C-alpha positions in Angstrom: -59.2 -10.6 17.9 -55.8 -12.5 18.1 -56.1 -12.7 14.3 -56.4 -9.3 13.7 -54.1 -8.4 15.5 -51.8 -11.8 14.0 -53.1 -8.9 10.3 -51.7 -6.9 11.3 -48.3 -7.2 13.2 -47.4 -9.1 8.9 -48.7 -6.3 7.8 -46.8 -3.7 8.9 -43.9 -5.9 8.9 -44.1 -5.9 5.0 -44.9 -2.1 4.8 -41.6 -2.3 7.2 -39.8 -3.5 4.4 -41.1 -3.2 1.0 -40.6 1.1 2.1 -36.8 2.4 0.8 -35.5 5.5 2.5 -35.3 8.5 0.3 -33.3 8.2 -2.7 -29.6 10.0 -1.3 -28.3 12.6 -4.3 -25.8 11.5 -6.4 -23.4 13.7 -8.2 -23.8 13.2 -11.6 -19.9 11.0 -13.0 -17.3 13.9 -15.2 -16.7 13.2 -18.0 -15.0 15.6 -18.9 -12.8 14.7 -16.0 -12.1 11.9 -16.3 -10.7 11.8 -19.4 -8.4 15.4 -18.0 -6.4 12.5 -15.8 -6.6 10.1 -18.1 -4.4 12.6 -20.6 -2.4 14.3 -17.3 -1.0 10.4 -16.8 -0.6 9.9 -20.1 1.6 12.7 -20.1 3.4 11.8 -16.9 4.1 8.3 -17.7 5.5 9.6 -21.5 7.6 12.3 -19.9 9.2 9.7 -17.3 8.0 12.3 -14.5 8.1 10.5 -11.6 5.6 12.1 -9.6 3.4 14.0 -12.0 2.5 10.2 -12.5 2.6 10.0 -8.9 0.3 12.7 -8.4 -2.8 10.9 -9.6 -3.1 8.5 -7.5 -3.8 8.0 -3.4 -2.3 6.3 -0.7 -5.7 4.4 -1.6 -5.8 4.0 -4.6 -5.0 0.0 -6.2 -3.0 -1.7 -9.4 -4.0 -4.5 -10.6 -1.1 -6.4 -13.2 -0.6 -10.1 -14.4 2.3 -9.8 -11.9 1.2 -8.0 -8.6 -0.8 -5.8 -6.7 0.2 -2.4 -5.7 -1.3 -1.3 -2.7 -0.6 3.2 -1.8 2.1 5.2 -3.2 4.5 3.1 -2.0 4.8 0.4 -4.1 3.1 1.9 -7.3 5.6 4.1 -7.3 8.0 1.7 -7.0 6.2 -0.6 -10.4 6.4 3.3 -12.3 10.2 3.4 -11.4 10.9 -0.4 -13.2 8.8 0.7 -16.0 10.5 3.7 -16.8 14.1 2.1 -16.1 12.3 0.2 -19.5 11.0 2.9 -21.0 13.0 6.1 -20.8 11.7 8.7 -22.5 14.1 9.7 -25.4 14.1 6.1 -26.5 10.6 4.9 -26.5 7.9 4.9 -28.2 4.6 5.0 -26.0 1.3 4.6 -29.1 -2.9 4.8 -27.3 -4.5 2.7 -30.1 -8.0 3.2 -28.5 -10.1 5.0 -26.0 -13.2 4.9 -24.0 -14.4 7.2 -21.2 -17.4 5.9 -19.7 -18.5 7.8 -16.3 -15.6 7.6 -14.0 -13.9 4.6 -16.2 -10.9 4.6 -18.7 -10.0 1.9 -20.9 -6.9 2.4 -23.1 -4.9 0.0 -25.9 -1.6 0.4 -26.9 1.6 -0.7 -27.8 5.2 0.1 -26.9 8.8 0.1 -27.5 11.8 0.4 -25.8 15.6 -0.6 -26.4 14.0 -3.7 -24.0 10.9 -4.5 -24.7 8.7 -4.0 -27.0 4.5 -4.3 -25.8 2.4 -5.3 -29.4 -1.0 -5.2 -27.3 -1.0 -4.0 -23.7 -4.4 -2.4 -22.1 -5.5 -0.1 -18.9 -9.0 0.1 -16.9 -8.2 2.7 -15.0 -11.2 4.1 -12.4 -10.8 7.5 -11.8 -12.5 9.6 -8.4 -12.4 12.8 -7.6 -9.5 13.7 -9.6 -7.3 10.2 -8.9 -7.0 7.8 -9.9 -9.1 5.2 -7.0 -8.2 1.2 -9.3 -6.0 0.4 -11.7 -5.5 -2.8 -14.1 -2.3 -3.2 -17.3 -2.0 -6.5 -19.2 0.2 -6.6 -22.0 1.8 -8.7 -24.4 5.9 -8.0 -24.7 8.3 -9.1 -26.7 
């Protein structure tokens, strides 16, 4: 009888470990919305429109570059203020050479030339959720 009790306890424990919770419905990721946010962001950047650029971020957003990791709106805003000073809209170019959209991720490769700096190879990756950029990385070769 004792052995039967042990077998039942072990069997119950194994069943408990393998029983899965019902899957929660997963909302589909809208690649069209990802593209729209990317398009808005690039247009705002080209126009040096700081308020429109910042509208794409939240207080929880994080932007990682080779020189800094910016968290939240104030830190990200400061980075864009510097970028707009380096690449003023009337005397700079921005050419997107590749765009890839996969679910909530946008990836771009680009070049840019401003009066002070030229980016011969730039790349950004954006994670976009609920119409906002929640994570972004940037790297580039400058001269």
